[in-house]
C-alpha positions as CSV (number, residue, x, y, z in Angstrom):
1,M,15.0,-39.2,-29.0
2,A,15.3,-37.1,-25.9
3,A,17.5,-33.9,-26.0
4,Q,20.7,-34.0,-24.2
5,S,22.6,-31.1,-23.2
6,R,25.3,-30.4,-21.1
7,V,26.3,-27.1,-18.7
8,D,29.8,-26.8,-16.7
9,L,30.0,-24.4,-14.1
10,R,33.3,-23.7,-12.9
11,I,32.5,-21.4,-9.4
12,D,35.3,-19.3,-8.0
13,P,36.3,-19.9,-4.0
14,K,36.1,-16.4,-3.6
15,T,33.0,-15.8,-5.6
16,I,31.8,-18.6,-2.4
17,E,33.6,-16.9,0.6
18,Q,31.5,-13.3,-1.1
19,I,28.3,-15.4,-1.1
20,S,29.2,-16.7,2.4
21,G,29.8,-12.8,3.8
22,L,26.5,-11.9,2.2
23,Q,24.2,-14.2,3.9
24,L,25.9,-13.7,7.4
25,A,25.7,-9.3,6.6
26,I,21.9,-10.2,5.9
27,A,21.0,-12.7,9.0
28,A,23.1,-9.9,11.2
29,G,20.7,-7.5,9.5
30,F,17.5,-8.5,10.3
31,D,16.2,-10.0,13.4
32,E,13.0,-11.9,13.8
33,K,10.8,-9.0,14.5
34,R,11.7,-7.4,11.4
35,I,11.6,-10.8,9.2
36,D,7.7,-11.4,10.6
37,K,6.4,-8.0,10.1
38,A,7.5,-7.9,6.6
39,L,5.9,-11.3,6.1
40,Q,2.7,-9.9,7.7
41,A,2.6,-7.1,5.5
42,A,3.6,-9.7,1.9
43,S,0.4,-11.4,2.7
44,L,-1.4,-8.6,4.0
45,Y,-1.0,-7.6,0.0
46,A,-1.2,-10.6,-1.4
47,A,-4.5,-10.8,0.0
48,K,-6.0,-7.5,-1.4
49,G,-5.0,-8.8,-4.7
50,Q,-7.6,-11.1,-4.0
51,V,-10.0,-8.7,-2.9
52,K,-11.7,-8.1,-6.7
53,P,-12.3,-11.5,-7.9
54,V,-13.8,-12.1,-4.1
55,K,-16.1,-9.1,-4.8
56,N,-16.6,-10.0,-8.4
57,A,-18.3,-13.8,-7.0
58,A,-20.4,-12.2,-4.4
59,P,-24.2,-11.9,-5.0
60,V,-25.6,-8.3,-6.5
61,K,-29.3,-8.4,-4.6
62,T,-28.4,-5.4,-2.9
63,G,-24.3,-4.6,-2.7
64,R,-24.1,-4.3,0.7
65,L,-22.0,-7.6,1.6
66,R,-19.8,-6.8,-2.2
67,R,-18.7,-3.4,-0.7
68,A,-18.4,-5.4,3.0
69,I,-15.7,-7.4,1.1
70,W,-12.1,-6.6,2.3
71,A,-8.5,-7.5,3.2
72,N,-8.1,-8.4,7.0
73,P,-4.8,-9.1,8.5
74,V,-5.5,-12.5,10.8
75,M,-5.3,-12.1,14.7
76,K,-3.4,-15.4,15.3
77,D,-0.8,-17.2,14.1
78,K,0.5,-14.3,12.4
79,P,1.8,-13.9,9.3
80,G,-0.8,-14.0,7.5
81,A,-4.0,-12.3,6.1
82,Y,-7.2,-13.2,4.4
83,V,-10.4,-11.6,2.4
84,G,-13.4,-11.1,4.4
85,I,-15.7,-9.3,5.6
86,R,-14.9,-6.3,7.6
87,A,-16.7,-5.6,10.8
88,G,-19.9,-3.6,11.0
89,K,-20.1,-3.2,7.3
90,S,-22.4,-6.0,6.0
């Protein structure tokens, strides 16, 4: 037999107005350029978090490839980032 639960929520109309006002304030405070810049930084930091596992999976014959792996921002279709080889380091 499946368990059943019931939750009753009551939201005050004044609270809804305050949330709407907060949404408008956030939207007015950030322009599209700032949002894109923040997303670019977030994607680069996420890619930096993946550098260590990729380095560990790289071949170790000379170690040059392993040392060259780094997180790079994308040049087109921003925001974005990838884990790859630094130019001139392999």
